[in-house]
FISETI-441738 format. One line per 10 residues: number of its first residue (from 1); their letters; for each residue x, y, z of N, C-alpha, C. Coordinates in steps of 0.001 Angstrom, whole numbers, m for minus. Layout:
NUM = a = X Y Z X Y Z X Y Z; ...
//
This chain:
1 = mkriwtrqhm = m27581 44703 25610 m27152 44925 26979 m27839 46136 27556; m28235 45981 28730 m28978 47034 29402 m28057 47718 30385; m28207 49026 30542 m27446 49714 31570 m27915 49193 32916; m27002 48964 33835 m27354 48301 35078 m27363 49248 36258; m27242 50567 36026 m27320 51526 37138 m28788 51876 37315; m29560 50907 37865 m30973 51115 38125 m31157 51605 39549; m32424 51960 39894 m32712 52385 41274 m32319 51302 42248; m32576 50033 41887 m32201 48947 42778 m30701 48872 42964; m29954 49090 41869 m28500 49044 41991 m27987 50234 42777; m28632 51399 42621 m28199 52559 43408 m28402 52276 44889
11 = mlgaicmllp = m29549 51644 45256 m29784 51305 46662 m28772 50280 47136; m28517 49274 46262 m27551 48251 46653 m26163 48822 46787; m25802 49711 45832 m24474 50314 45906 m24316 51144 47155; m25395 51898 47504 m25312 52737 48703 m25175 51885 49947; m25944 50785 50013 m25854 49917 51191 m24493 49253 51264; m23965 48825 50104 m22639 48190 50098 m21572 49142 50595; m21698 50421 50243 m20691 51374 50681 m20769 51620 52179; m21958 51359 52785 m22095 51557 54218 m21706 50331 55016; m21617 49187 54344 m21229 47976 55045 m19754 48023 55404; m19340 47224 56373 m17897 47100 56627 m17217 46605 55372
21 = lgacnceddt = m15977 46976 55190 m15292 46642 53961 m15102 45150 53784; m15280 44375 54808 m15132 42929 54660 m16357 42304 54040; m17508 43047 53886 m18709 42468 53326 m18845 42809 51870; m18624 42598 51455 m18829 43102 50084 m19490 42112 49047; m48721 35644 17721 m49207 35026 18968 m49997 33884 18425; m49241 32895 18155 m49704 31715 17397 m49609 30510 18314; m50183 29367 17917 m50051 28165 18711 m48870 27361 18207; m48297 26595 19063 m47137 25788 18717 m47561 24654 17803; m47073 24682 16557 m47413 23652 15584 m46320 22622 15434; m45348 22627 16327 m44238 21692 16165 m44647 20272 16417
31 = gadpweltep = m45659 20055 17279 m46061 18697 17589 m45149 18013 18564; m44154 18737 19102 m43192 18119 20010 m43749 18109 21421; m43397 17096 22172 m43776 17077 23571 m42973 18115 24328; m43603 18964 25110 m42839 19982 25848 m42015 19357 26943; m40856 19991 27248 m40113 19542 28417 m40396 20519 29538; m41082 20045 30559 m41487 20884 31672 m40436 20815 32765; m39849 21930 33099 m38716 21966 34011 m39028 22847 35208; m40173 22697 35749 m40585 23622 36795 m40248 23152 38187; m39630 21981 38346 m39223 21512 39655 m37769 21865 39902; m37357 22064 41155 m35960 22417 41435 m35005 21316 41006
41 = wpdmdfepdl = m33835 21718 40538 m32771 20774 40228 m32277 20174 41541; m31810 18907 41643 m31726 17964 40537 m32809 16911 40541; m33857 17033 41371 m34847 15978 41496 m35877 16063 40382; m35418 15881 39155 m36368 15900 38051 m35765 15216 36848; m36617 14803 35911 m36190 14148 34686 m36381 15106 33531; m35480 15031 32555 m35529 15924 31408 m35579 15111 30127; m36332 15624 29174 m36321 15032 27857 m35063 15495 27117; m34517 14662 26233 m33385 15126 25410 m33805 16303 24550; m32829 17102 24115 m33120 18206 23221 m33776 17694 21952; m34715 18484 21440 m35441 18082 20251 m34630 18388 19005
51 = apdmapdmep = m34823 17568 17979 m34168 17812 16695 m34786 19037 16044; m34080 19661 15093 m34656 20813 14399 m35984 20451 13766; m36972 21341 13861 m38250 21083 13241 m38672 22290 12432; m39718 22097 11658 m40199 23155 10777 m41135 24080 11531; m40725 25331 11735 m41654 26310 12287 m42726 26589 11252; m43949 26950 11669 m45039 27086 10710 m44841 28212 9716; m43942 29156 10001 m43791 30274 9077 m42482 30250 8332; m41797 29096 8299 m40572 28979 7517 m40915 28800 6042; m40058 29306 5203 m40223 29107 3784 m40013 27634 3438; m40751 27102 2440 m40596 25679 2118 m39180 25301 1740
61 = dlapdlveep = m38465 26214 1047 m37123 25833 604 m36118 25860 1751; m36548 26275 2960 m35655 26258 4104 m35822 25003 4943; m36741 24106 4534 m36993 22917 5333 m35763 22021 5370; m35432 21454 6518 m34291 20536 6581 m34614 19230 5871; m33557 18586 5393 m33737 17273 4786 m34247 16301 5836; m35270 15528 5482 m35850 14572 6406 m35269 13199 6128; m34641 12619 7119 m34001 11316 6969 m34535 10412 8055; m35011 9256 7681 m35501 8303 8660 m34316 7685 9398; m34243 7944 10700 m33176 7389 11518 m33790 6762 12761; m33100 5789 13327 m33622 5183 14565 m33732 6228 15670
71 = dlpppppdip = m34751 6105 16486 m34967 7047 17580 m34141 6606 18781; m32848 6914 18736 m31937 6511 19790 m31651 7681 20707; m31591 7473 22006 m31251 8561 22916 m29788 8928 22785; m29429 10169 23061 m28019 10556 23008 m27242 9858 24111; m25939 9667 23923 m25139 9027 24969 m25080 9912 26202; m24918 9320 27363 m24832 10142 28577 m23606 11037 28531; m23693 12224 29120 m22554 13142 29066 m21410 12666 29956; m20222 13051 29571 m19042 12769 30382 m18829 13965 31309; m19464 13926 32487 m19405 15044 33413 m18035 15058 34086; m17289 16154 33963 m15926 16205 34505 m15926 16287 36022
81 = pdipwekevv = m14792 15980 36641 m14695 16089 38100 m14748 17545 38548; m15101 17738 39802 m15216 19081 40365 m13847 19534 40853; m13062 20093 39937 m11714 20549 40267 m11655 22064 40125; m10731 22723 40813 m10668 24194 40782 m10447 24737 39380; m11089 25862 39105 m10902 26532 37831 m9680 27449 37891; m9087 27692 36737 m7918 28558 36643 m8368 30020 36710; m7753 30808 37579 m8126 32209 37760 m6985 33122 37346; m7325 34176 36615 m6358 35191 36214 m6853 36553 36676; m5989 37321 37323 m6307 38700 37693 m5875 39596 36535; m6837 40312 35968 m6576 41124 34778 m6156 42534 35149
91 = aevprsqaln = m6891 43162 36093 m6609 44562 36445 m7289 44891 37773; m6815 45955 38421 m7492 46484 39595 m8428 47606 39173; m9560 47723 39883 m10554 48747 39567 m11061 49350 40871; m11544 50599 40850 m12118 51195 42054 m13360 50436 42510; m13611 50453 43809 m14741 49735 44362 m16077 50228 43787; m16234 51534 43650 m17485 52076 43128 m17754 51582 41713; m16716 51383 40937 m16881 50907 39565 m17224 49421 39549; m16562 48640 40386 m16783 47196 40395 m18206 46843 40804; m18780 47608 41740 m20107 47285 42242 m21212 47614 41251; m20941 48483 40290 m22018 48983 39435 m21731 48847 37947
101 = drtslgvgvd = m20649 48236 37572 m20264 48134 36167 m20540 46725 35668; m20275 46486 34409 m20388 45163 33826 m19141 44874 32997; m18960 43633 32613 m17887 43244 31719 m18508 42661 30460; m17729 42557 29389 m18210 41972 28136 m17058 41213 27501; m17282 39928 27212 m16207 39005 26869 m16423 38418 25478; m15343 38290 24706 m15390 37659 23391 m14069 36999 23073; m14083 36021 22148 m12887 35283 21760 m12829 35206 20240; m11656 35519 19659 m11469 35402 18223 m11211 33968 17805; m11309 33705 16499 m11077 32344 16008 m9624 31932 16189; m8719 32908 16376 m7314 32592 16624 m7036 32351 18111
111 = gtvwlgyhpc = m8062 32450 18957 m7902 32197 20385 m7636 33427 21221; m7506 34612 20609 m7288 35832 21378 m8539 36169 22182; m8332 36517 23468 m9437 36883 24351 m9539 38404 24409; m10757 38914 24222 m11032 40354 24265 m12017 40606 25390; m11667 41477 26330 m12474 41693 27529 m12712 43188 27730; m13964 43618 27570 m14314 45017 27745 m14684 45327 29184; m14248 46485 29668 m14555 46911 31038 m14257 48400 31170; m14400 48938 32391 m14167 50357 32637 m13106 50554 33720; m11896 50965 33389 m10926 51419 34395 m11117 52910 34665; m10484 53377 35731 m10579 54797 36112 m9178 55352 36346
121 = dddlcnvswl = m9093 56679 36332 m7812 57331 36573 m7439 57351 38054; m8442 57285 38936 m8162 57344 40369 m9253 56573 41109; m9104 56464 42429 m10058 55703 43227 m11444 56333 43249; m11533 57632 43062 m12833 58290 43042 m13544 58114 41707; m12817 57661 40717 m13360 57408 39372 m14024 58647 38786; m13347 59792 38923 m13864 61005 38299 m13814 60921 36785; m12834 60177 36267 m12718 59956 34827 m12736 58453 34585; m13709 57990 33812 m13861 56566 33504 m13573 56335 32024; m12967 55206 31710 m12591 54878 30339 m13247 53576 29905; m13646 53509 28652 m13991 52233 28037 m12691 51631 27528
131 = avaieqagss = m12344 50464 28048 m11086 49819 27692 m11336 48368 27310; m10392 47811 26574 m10434 46397 26192 m9117 45758 26611; m9220 44725 27443 m8048 43934 27829 m7876 42804 26827; m6638 42579 26394 m6354 41634 25317 m5349 40601 25814; m5674 39330 25626 m4762 38235 25938 m4596 37377 24688; m3406 37427 24106 m3149 36648 22908 m3183 35158 23222; m3528 34354 22236 m3576 32904 22414 m2210 32378 22839; m2184 31546 23859 m942 30967 24342 m172 31857 25290; m684 33057 25573 m5 33987 26470 m796 34129 27757; m108 34496 28815 m777 34781 30085 m675 36252 30444
141 = dwtiervaeq = m200 37078 29509 m52 38508 29736 m1218 39264 29106; m1696 40286 29829 m2798 41102 29352 m2293 42468 28917; m2772 42937 27774 m2516 44287 27283 m3817 45078 27354; m3750 46293 27884 m4947 47119 28044 m4933 48242 27013; m6011 48356 26251 m6162 49453 25292 m7394 50277 25661; m7218 51578 25813 m8335 52476 26084 m8948 52928 24766; m10261 52743 24650 m10964 53086 23419 m11444 54529 23449; m12085 54920 24568 m12643 56271 24668 m12949 56578 26129; m12969 57862 26462 m13452 58256 27779 m14960 58020 27807; m15423 57198 28736 m16825 56779 28688 m17230 56147 29994
151 = rgtfgldvhv = m18491 56269 30322 m19063 55664 31518 m20445 55133 31158; m20800 53967 31639 m22151 53459 31409 m22190 52305 30432; m23275 52247 29657 m23576 51095 28814 m22582 50943 27670; m22177 49693 27424 m21372 49364 26260 m21576 47887 25953; m21111 47462 24794 m21146 46054 24437 m19963 45719 23558; m19541 44453 23559 m18400 44000 22763 m18787 42734 22021; m18339 42630 20778 m18549 41429 19969 m17326 41233 19087; m16981 39990 18814 m15793 39686 18008 m16237 38972 16734; m15969 39601 15580 m16246 38998 14279 m14939 38434 13737; m14824 37123 13657 m13597 36416 13275 m12510 36788 14281
161 = nepwvaylde = m11590 37704 13922 m10556 38146 14862 m10599 39657 15100; m11702 40287 14721 m11816 41735 14825 m12848 42102 15886; m12429 42752 16978 m13396 43157 18006 m14114 44449 17626; m15401 44507 18011 m16231 45691 17836 m16810 46062 19194; m16919 47343 19475 m17595 47805 20684 m18613 48867 20288; m19735 48873 20990 m20743 49924 20847 m20898 50590 22204; m21045 51913 22212 m21082 52607 23488 m21749 53967 23324; m22137 54549 24448 m22705 55887 24481 m21598 56859 24844; m21270 57748 23932 m20288 58800 24178 m21029 59980 24798; m21108 59984 26137 m21895 61010 26817 m21223 62375 26759
171 = nngqfrvarr = m19911 62408 26611 m19221 63699 26528 m19613 64458 25264; m19799 63716 24165 m20137 64348 22890 m21599 64135 22501; m22363 63458 23357 m23778 63236 23066 m23995 62401 21830; m23225 61305 21675 m23323 60477 20483 m23359 58995 20850; m24034 58225 20022 m23955 56770 20043 m22884 56383 19035; m21889 55636 19481 m20759 55306 18598 m20520 53803 18546; m19975 53394 17424 m19471 52036 17246 m17997 52148 16882; m17173 51339 17516 m15730 51357 17236 m15270 49958 16853; m14423 49880 15844 m13831 48596 15453 m12318 48728 15501; m11666 47656 15802 m10215 47688 15938 m9549 47250 14644
181 = nlsgrgpraw = m8649 48075 14147 m7865 47720 12972 m6843 46662 13360; m6798 45567 12666 m5943 44449 13057 m4469 44811 13021; m4098 45811 12222 m2685 46170 12097 m2252 47219 13115; m3190 47805 13867 m2847 48902 14755 m2742 48490 16203; m2269 49428 17017 m2175 49221 18455 m2530 50524 19170; m3006 50393 20407 m3312 51565 21201 m4597 52230 20759; m4874 53435 21288 m6125 54130 20974 m6322 54386 19487; m5243 54635 18756 m5383 54924 17332 m5745 53683 16525; m5679 52536 17139 m6070 51312 16442 m7579 51207 16294; m8320 52021 17049 m9781 51923 17059 m10391 53003 16176
191 = tkipmpvdft = m11130 52576 15140 m11883 53493 14290 m13254 53704 14902; m13595 54960 15224 m14842 55280 15925 m15840 55888 14946; m17025 55327 14910 m18029 55683 13913 m19260 56254 14618; m19561 57548 14456 m20797 58103 15042 m22021 57530 14330; m23062 57240 15109 m24270 56649 14553 m25408 57664 14594; m26335 57612 13629 m27412 58610 13524 m28565 58303 14481; m28303 58441 15771 m29305 58180 16793 m29530 59456 17590; m30795 59778 17852 m31121 60945 18652 m30798 60629 20106; m29674 61147 20570 m29187 60820 21911 m29591 61921 22884; m30877 62220 22931 m31397 63169 23912 m32347 62423 24836
201 = gpydgldlth = m32294 62747 26099 m33119 62039 27054 m32470 60740 27482; m33129 59986 28352 m32544 58750 28878 m32495 57651 27825; m31536 56769 27958 m31413 55610 27080 m31475 54359 27943; m31716 53215 27308 m31840 51988 28084 m30736 50992 27802; m30388 50795 26554 m29358 49792 26303 m29039 49652 24834; m28079 48772 24553 m27641 48498 23198 m27115 47072 23136; m27043 46530 21932 m26581 45150 21752 m25815 45026 20449; m24908 44036 20410 m24169 43697 19197 m24242 42195 18968; m24200 41797 17701 m24031 40399 17326 m23510 40361 15898; m23291 39181 15339 m22785 39077 13977 m23188 37741 13370
211 = dddfvyvtfa = m23137 37669 12046 m23163 36416 11324 m21912 36367 10458; m21876 35534 9456 m20655 35408 8658 m20294 36694 7928; m21302 37467 7516 m21059 38590 6613 m21247 39972 7224; m21964 40074 8343 m22303 41395 8875 m22141 41425 10389; m21904 42639 10894 m22004 42946 12323 m23260 43784 12500; m24064 43468 13532 m25330 44144 13752 m25319 44835 15111; m25952 46028 15167 m25998 46814 16389 m27418 47349 16569; m27940 47284 17806 m29224 47909 18119 m29046 48933 19234; m29946 49917 19255 m29956 50943 20289 m31388 51148 20749; m31602 51097 22076 m32945 51264 22643 m32966 52476 23559
221 = seldrpvelf = m33967 53336 23383 m34152 54508 24220 m35194 54210 25286; m35124 54947 26400 m36171 54849 27413 m37372 55713 27066; m37216 56565 26070 m38332 57394 25630 m39200 56605 24651; m40297 57207 24247 m41229 56540 23349 m40708 56621 21918; m39618 55878 21671 m38977 55883 20359 m38682 54448 19938; m38588 54191 18651 m38329 52820 18197 m36898 52379 18497; m36689 51075 18478 m35348 50507 18579 m34691 50597 17213; m33501 51196 17157 m32790 51372 15890 m31884 50170 15630; m31787 49774 14347 m30975 48625 13933 m30041 49038 12803; m28750 48670 12941 m27735 48993 11941 m26926 47743 11611
231 = afdkragads = m26356 47741 10408 m25497 46632 9978 m24222 47194 9371; m23123 46451 9565 m21828 46774 8958 m21400 45582 8112; m21104 45850 6834 m20788 44794 5871 m19349 44338 6051; m19139 43052 6352 m17796 42511 6540 m17355 41616 5387; m18089 41622 4282 m17686 40818 3137 m16479 41434 2446; m15753 40607 1729 m14520 41055 1067 m14817 42231 142; m14006 43285 273 m14140 44450 m581 m15095 45505 m67; m15859 45187 970 m16820 46162 1504 m16122 47124 2456; m16662 48319 2541 m16152 49323 3481 m16890 49137 4804; m16251 48479 5760 m16931 48152 7012 m17046 49335 7956
241 = seyiqlssld = m16513 50496 7558 m16698 51690 8377 m17985 52418 8011; m18696 51954 6970 m19964 52548 6560 m21108 51682 7073; m22039 52292 7774 m23159 51543 8324 m24318 51498 7331; m25158 50506 7504 m26405 50365 6755 m27537 50459 7775; m28438 51413 7619 m29544 51535 8553 m30703 50675 8081; m31125 49743 8938 m32211 48826 8624 m33495 49301 9317; m34579 48573 9107 m35864 48971 9668 m35821 48960 11190; m36464 49940 11794 m36521 50028 13245 m37709 49235 13781; m37619 48886 15060 m38690 48160 15741 m39500 49154 16555; m40755 49343 16176 m41580 50378 16796 m42326 49801 17996
251 = vgaasaaler = m41643 49772 19143 m42282 49314 20371 m42324 50421 21419; m41404 51355 21384 m41430 52493 22294 m40989 52157 23693; m40010 52879 24195 m39489 52692 25562 m39178 51226 25827; m38500 50597 24894 m38246 49152 24973 m36988 48882 25775; m37116 48320 26956 m35952 47941 27750 m35196 46815 27058; m33876 46867 27122 m33048 45828 26527 m32807 44715 27539; m32277 43590 27051 m31839 42535 27953 m30649 43041 28752; m30341 42348 29837 m29280 42823 30709 m27891 42498 30171; m27758 41454 29353 m26412 41130 28905 m26338 40792 27414; m26933 39742 26947 m26782 39294 25558 m28180 39229 24952
261 = glqadgkgnl = m28625 40348 24332 m30010 40448 23921 m30263 40462 22435; m29234 40437 21598 m29384 40409 20140 m28597 39220 19603; m29277 38369 18827 m28622 37169 18309 m28992 36942 16850; m28033 36447 16070 m28251 36036 14686 m28242 34514 14639; m29181 33927 13889 m29243 32468 13826 m28474 31880 12655; m27841 32729 11818 m27104 32223 10670 m27995 31742 9545; m29318 31954 9655 m30273 31523 8637 m31088 32695 8110; m30533 33897 8275 m31207 35077 7758 m32125 35768 8728; m32017 35437 10033 m32886 36049 11033 m32069 36642 12171; m32578 37742 12736 m32080 38299 13982 m33187 38198 15022
271 = flvhragdtg = m32801 38034 16283 m33758 37978 17388 m33331 39000 18440; m34291 39777 18922 m34011 40844 19873 m34895 40703 21098; m34275 40645 22291 m35003 40670 23554 m35327 42117 23895; m36567 42359 24356 m36981 43710 24724 m38272 43630 25524; m38602 44738 26167 m39902 44857 26814 m40943 45380 25822; m42190 45019 26053 m43294 45564 25255 m43697 46907 25855; m42956 47938 25509 m43225 49253 26063 m42605 49426 27434; m43009 50484 28115 m42363 50879 29360 m42590 49879 30489; m43789 49328 30582 m44118 48457 31714 m44582 47073 31290; m44503 46750 30023 m44969 45453 29549 m43988 44337 29854
281 = pygvarfrlr = m44355 43100 29510 m43468 41955 29757 m42330 41904 28749; m41296 41151 29102 m40205 40893 28170 m40663 39892 27109; m40026 39972 25962 m40312 39040 24879 m39241 39132 23816; m39528 38578 22638 m38567 38501 21546 m39222 38972 20260; m38497 39755 19483 m38914 40146 18138 m37961 39515 17128; m38507 39082 15996 m37680 38492 14931 m37590 39444 13745; m36380 39581 13210 m36128 40424 12045 m35676 39544 10896; m36366 39643 9745 m35972 38895 8542 m35072 39781 7685; m33816 39390 7574 m32846 40204 6846 m33203 40322 5372; m33688 39258 4783 m33996 39278 3351 m35058 40311 3010
291 = dniwdrqtyf = m36024 40470 3920 m37140 41381 3664 m37010 42715 4384; m35971 42862 5213 m35767 44086 5988 m37021 44441 6774; m37508 43478 7561 m38746 43692 8295 m38734 42914 9602; m39281 43536 10641 m39562 42842 11898 m40917 42162 11713; m40960 40838 11595 m42187 40173 11189 m42911 39421 12299; m42240 39177 13449 m42899 38453 14530 m42472 39028 15875; m43412 39092 16809 m43123 39479 18189 m43926 38579 19113; m43308 38150 20207 m43995 37309 21174 m43465 37643 22559; m44334 37546 23578 m43975 38037 24899 m44369 37048 25989; m43671 37142 27129 m44061 36403 28320 m45414 36933 28815
301 = ddreiivssm = m46091 36137 29625 m47314 36599 30274 m47006 37401 31540; m45916 37035 32211 m45556 37660 33483 m44572 38796 33239; m45000 40016 33507 m44129 41167 33246 m43066 41353 34319; m43122 40582 35417 m42132 40703 36471 m40845 39941 36152; m40901 38997 35222 m39713 38215 34866 m38753 39089 34068; m37480 39086 34446 m36449 39906 33807 m35512 39003 33012; m35358 39287 31733 m34481 38490 30869 m33059 39019 30978; m32127 38112 31250 m30717 38480 31322 m29998 38258 30004; m30176 37083 29400 m29313 36684 28297 m30060 35721 27383; m29669 35653 26105 m30363 34830 25118 m29368 34155 24186
311 = varengdicm = m29728 32965 23696 m29014 32319 22602 m30039 31859 21568; m29680 31959 20286 m30476 31415 19191 m29777 30146 18725; m30404 28993 18943 m29758 27703 18713 m29934 27228 17275; m29087 26289 16860 m29157 25761 15503 m30451 25005 15253; m31041 24421 16299 m32285 23677 16103 m33504 24589 16035; m33290 25914 16033 m34384 26860 15916 m34921 27369 17222; m34480 26802 18342 m34946 27259 19646 m34321 28588 20026; m35089 29377 20767 m34603 30589 21408 m34626 30312 22905; m33462 30347 23529 m33357 30065 24958 m32914 31323 25692; m33473 31521 26882 m33161 32712 27669 m32952 32341 29126
321 = sntvpdgifg = m31991 32992 29759 m31835 32888 31212 m32480 34108 31839; m33312 33873 32846 m34151 34917 33414 m34022 34944 34932; m34423 36057 35513 m34564 36172 36957 m36034 36371 37280; m36564 35499 38135 m37936 35633 38618 m37865 36318 39972; m38331 37558 40100 m38178 38303 41360 m38808 37559 42533; m38065 37563 43635 m38535 36875 44834 m37914 37525 46067; m37817 38843 46061 m37185 39534 47174 m36935 40978 46823; m35929 41579 47450 m35605 42977 47223 m34215 43095 46640; m33914 44286 46138 m32588 44615 45596 m32202 43693 44450; m33160 43268 43639 m32829 42495 42455 m32685 41018 42687
331 = dgflemtcgk = m32796 40532 43936 m32700 39104 44174 m33958 38405 43684; m33815 37163 43298 m34913 36330 42850 m34377 34926 42678; m34995 34134 41805 m34436 32826 41516 m34262 32661 40014; m33421 31712 39645 m32985 31528 38264 m34012 30713 37486; m34239 31134 36245 m35130 30427 35335 m34488 30362 33959; m34675 29237 33255 m34287 29156 31852 m35486 28705 31047; m35714 29343 29904 m36813 28985 29016 m36265 28698 27621; m36920 27792 26909 m36586 27506 25519 m37870 27317 24727; m37860 27758 23482 m39011 27576 22605 m38792 28297 21300; m39843 28327 20504 m39800 29035 19237 m40717 30243 19298
341 = mndirrgvwq = m40794 30980 18203 m41550 32218 18230 m43023 31989 18517; m43553 30793 18198 m44955 30532 18486 m45190 30032 19903; m44113 29786 20655 m44234 29399 22069 m42856 29489 22704; m42481 30683 23165 m41119 30870 23672 m40924 30268 25057; m42000 29817 25694 m41893 29150 26990 m42345 27691 26879; m42024 27053 25755 m42368 25641 25593 m41671 24783 26636; m40442 25125 26937 m39692 24445 27982 m39299 25426 29061; m39544 25078 30320 m39255 25966 31444 m38551 25168 32532; m37438 25708 33003 m36738 25134 34149 m36533 26237 35168; m36905 25986 36409 m36743 26964 37474 m35953 26353 38619
351 = hsdesvssys = m34963 27115 39096 m34144 26677 40226 m34445 27623 41385; m35468 27288 42150 m35954 28185 43199 m35346 27887 44559; m34399 26938 44631 m33817 26578 45924 m32770 27565 46414; m32269 28440 45542 m31286 29436 45961 m31547 30733 45228; m31150 31823 45840 m31384 33129 45238 m30315 33413 44195; m30665 34269 43243 m29715 34731 42241 m29685 36252 42323; m28482 36821 42382 m28302 38263 42482 m27869 38821 41138; m28378 39975 40790 m28041 40638 39547 m28466 39757 38380; m27752 39827 37259 m28171 39084 36074 m27292 37855 35857; m27708 37011 34935 m26960 35808 34577 m26481 35921 33138
361 = sliegtdgsl = m25562 35041 32754 m25008 35039 31406 m25185 33647 30818; m25847 33562 29662 m26159 32288 29007 m25366 32163 27715; m24843 30957 27465 m24120 30692 26229 m24318 29232 25864; m24177 28900 24580 m24318 27519 24121 m22961 26945 23764; m22656 25758 24288 m21414 25085 23953 m21483 24448 22579; m20338 24107 22030 m20305 23490 20706 m20914 22102 20704; m21078 21499 21887 m21732 20195 21980 m23233 20316 22164; m23770 21536 22121 m25193 21749 22306 m25610 21977 23738; m24660 21979 24672 m24985 22265 26064 m25391 23725 26222; m26322 23978 27135 m26684 25330 27523 m26042 25622 28864
371 = iiaynaggnt = m25288 26721 28956 m24454 27012 30118 m24834 28381 30668; m25109 28440 31971 m25483 29689 32630 m24500 29965 33757; m23918 31155 33777 m23106 31621 34905 m23925 32642 35670; m23958 32514 37008 m24810 33396 37796 m24261 33562 39209; m24671 34646 39862 m24309 34931 41253 m25363 34310 42153; m24956 33492 43088 m25906 32740 43904 m25756 33081 45381; m26803 32729 46150 m26740 32821 47600 m26500 34209 48131; m27227 35208 47596 m26976 36575 48043 m25628 37093 47603; m25183 36630 46425 m23896 37017 45848 m22734 36595 46741; m22770 35361 47206 m21664 34820 47998 m20811 33854 47199
381 = elrvarrypd = m21288 33443 46016 m20512 32532 45190 m20941 32646 43733; m20012 32354 42843 m20267 32347 41409 m20447 30895 40980; m21610 30594 40365 m21936 29216 40021 m22189 29073 38529; m22036 27826 38052 m22287 27495 36653 m23273 26335 36600; m24342 26521 35837 m25307 25456 35570 m25205 25073 34099; m25034 23778 33829 m24884 23307 32453 m25928 22226 32172; m26734 22448 31141 m27691 21441 30698 m27156 20754 29461; m26862 19460 29583 m26361 18672 28461 m27492 18326 27503; m27175 17972 26248 m28234 17682 25270 m29182 16557 25665; m28736 15640 26534 m29634 14555 26942 m30542 14955 28100
391 = gtwdmrtvfd = m30453 16194 28572 m31292 16664 29663 m30622 16615 31018; m29413 16057 31104 m28690 16016 32371 m28197 17410 32743; m28315 17729 34042 m27827 19010 34540 m26612 18799 35439; m25647 19700 35316 m24484 19731 36204 m24380 21146 36754; m24344 21287 38065 m24254 22594 38696 m23111 22584 39694; m22296 23631 39662 m21139 23667 40545 m20715 25103 40823; m20081 25288 41968 m19496 26575 42334 m18097 26661 41743; m17824 27741 41014 m16515 27905 40379 m15694 29011 41040; m16342 29849 41852 m15619 30890 42573 m16350 31154 43875; m15636 31072 44985 m16219 31266 46306 m15996 32711 46736
401 = gssygvstal = m16977 33567 46469 m16872 34981 46792 m17847 35792 45972; m17903 37090 46241 m18821 37958 45510 m18322 38183 44089; m19251 38423 43182 m18890 38707 41795 m19925 39646 41201; m19487 40486 40278 m20345 41495 39667 m20029 41577 38179; m21053 41923 37370 m20824 42158 35946 m20370 40941 35181; m20988 39780 35421 m20527 38519 34839 m20797 38468 33339; m19814 37939 32582 m19968 37685 31153 m19285 36366 30818; m19730 35706 29742 m19199 34396 29368 m18767 34368 27909; m17871 33443 27598 m17458 33170 26216 m16864 31763 26193; m16707 31217 24997 m16050 29928 24807 m14741 30147 24077
411 = dtqnrllisy = m13671 29472 24532 m12416 29576 23804 m12410 28572 22654; m11329 28496 21933 m11260 27654 20739 m11247 26168 21068; m11119 25814 22349 m11177 24420 22776 m12505 24091 23467; m13518 24960 23269 m14846 24780 23858 m14806 24821 25369; m13840 25517 25950 m13781 25704 27393 m14445 27027 27750; m15185 27010 28830 m15917 28198 29248 m14985 29206 29907; m15128 30476 29528 m14449 31595 30173 m15498 32469 30839; m15208 32969 32036 m16118 33848 32765 m15333 35060 33244; m15803 36250 32897 m15198 37485 33403 m16136 38108 34438; m15546 38803 35413 m16334 39383 36498 m15441 40308 37314
421 = ytcdrnrctl = m16089 41161 38113 m15404 41926 39146 m15605 41218 40485; m14629 41362 41396 m14793 40884 42758 m14038 41815 43693; m14495 41871 44945 m13890 42773 45920 m13510 42014 47182; m12332 42290 47698 m11861 41758 48967 m11473 42953 49824; m12327 43286 50793 m12184 44512 51563 m12202 45707 50620; m11176 46527 50631 m11203 47721 49791 m10486 47513 48457; m10089 46300 48135 m9404 46014 46878 m10345 45266 45949; m10584 45830 44768 m11448 45195 43770 m10643 44910 42512; m10919 43776 41896 m10160 43356 40726 m11094 42854 39634; m10634 42989 38396 m11259 42362 37239 m10561 41025 37028
431 = ellrqpy = m11338 39931 36976 m10738 38601 36918 m11376 37787 35800; m10657 36734 35406 m11124 35786 34394 m10962 34379 34941; m12038 33603 34877 m11998 32180 35202 m11959 31373 33925; m11123 30363 33921 m10990 29513 32743 m11277 28063 33134; m12223 27442 32436 m12546 26046 32692 m11320 25179 32472; m10946 24329 33449 m9666 23611 33346 m9749 22268 32620; m10879 21925 32022 m10988 20610 31377 m11671 20733 30033
//
């Protein structure tokens, strides 16, 4: 996750405050036919998602079993009716915080929803807190726990039923990771772990992810320093309050993705979105856990494209939701790319018929659908684009109004959850949308 208080956001925030309150490098050896998605939705045809294939640098013993099966197309998706989504108001927040902050959403295997955000002590937000809102499964009540006094970049990830947050403790000049003890409540429930990162000078972002056995955290500086990588052992009997420092990625001044930039594929690899230096293009680096090494890096050709969010799919694809600049103040149009490390833009879909404001949030459904939540039309509505495995796209407006700091998660019934801030005149709220089908 990248800090979002950029020069563009400062200009946008200043203009919003002046508005009336009512406005507010190998070749692809897969042999697969590429799916070219460069025409606007919906006047285009899509190939079905490709089956897992052998990347040229996979170990032989990792090859999938090859079974001769008929080449049958997947069944057409059962696209649900366009009915209103369920909305929950979680908390009120100051306007200055809502316009410039982000949210971070996760769900435990027991169905508990964990939502990270920043509340303030007063409308001026002189004191900002990193807090987590908690909604137990089957309940409609939210409990708010303050983790630390903090402002700026943070991230949240849920391993099984245990939430983790990473954040910059600017008061103490430390990069910290906090995990919640399942038996505790309130601030004392959070164990805070200082990390060995040189927190001098500007920073750019941080990310969290996990696999079955470990939680992983990265930290990126805006200075000419490597990206640091840490792991926390979650296996039975391990002390998960002790970090393991892994090899760093030496790219220097590497900007992070805007929302979900570190992913584990469950096959011994991590993938990290970053810029190639201060002004280079965005791309992806792969880390092999077995060898403790960053072994592959690949980048876009166009350095103007901004990566918002990434998923590492079971079929080996790396998919990203991007913004292609096409205006001022961060506006542009939405793009999604999919591919492997030898061609990360093998498949490209661009929706240039409407503008997208700020960043988007990408997640994969349990049925293999790729789902993007984004702010559309000059931030006048919150929309969801879903690509089904057969190539069918469904796009719909789920909230009619401005939204900021969007994050996504799936509940235990494979229903999409979206967290965001929204403002109505001088009242701003943190809200959650729940897919009703």
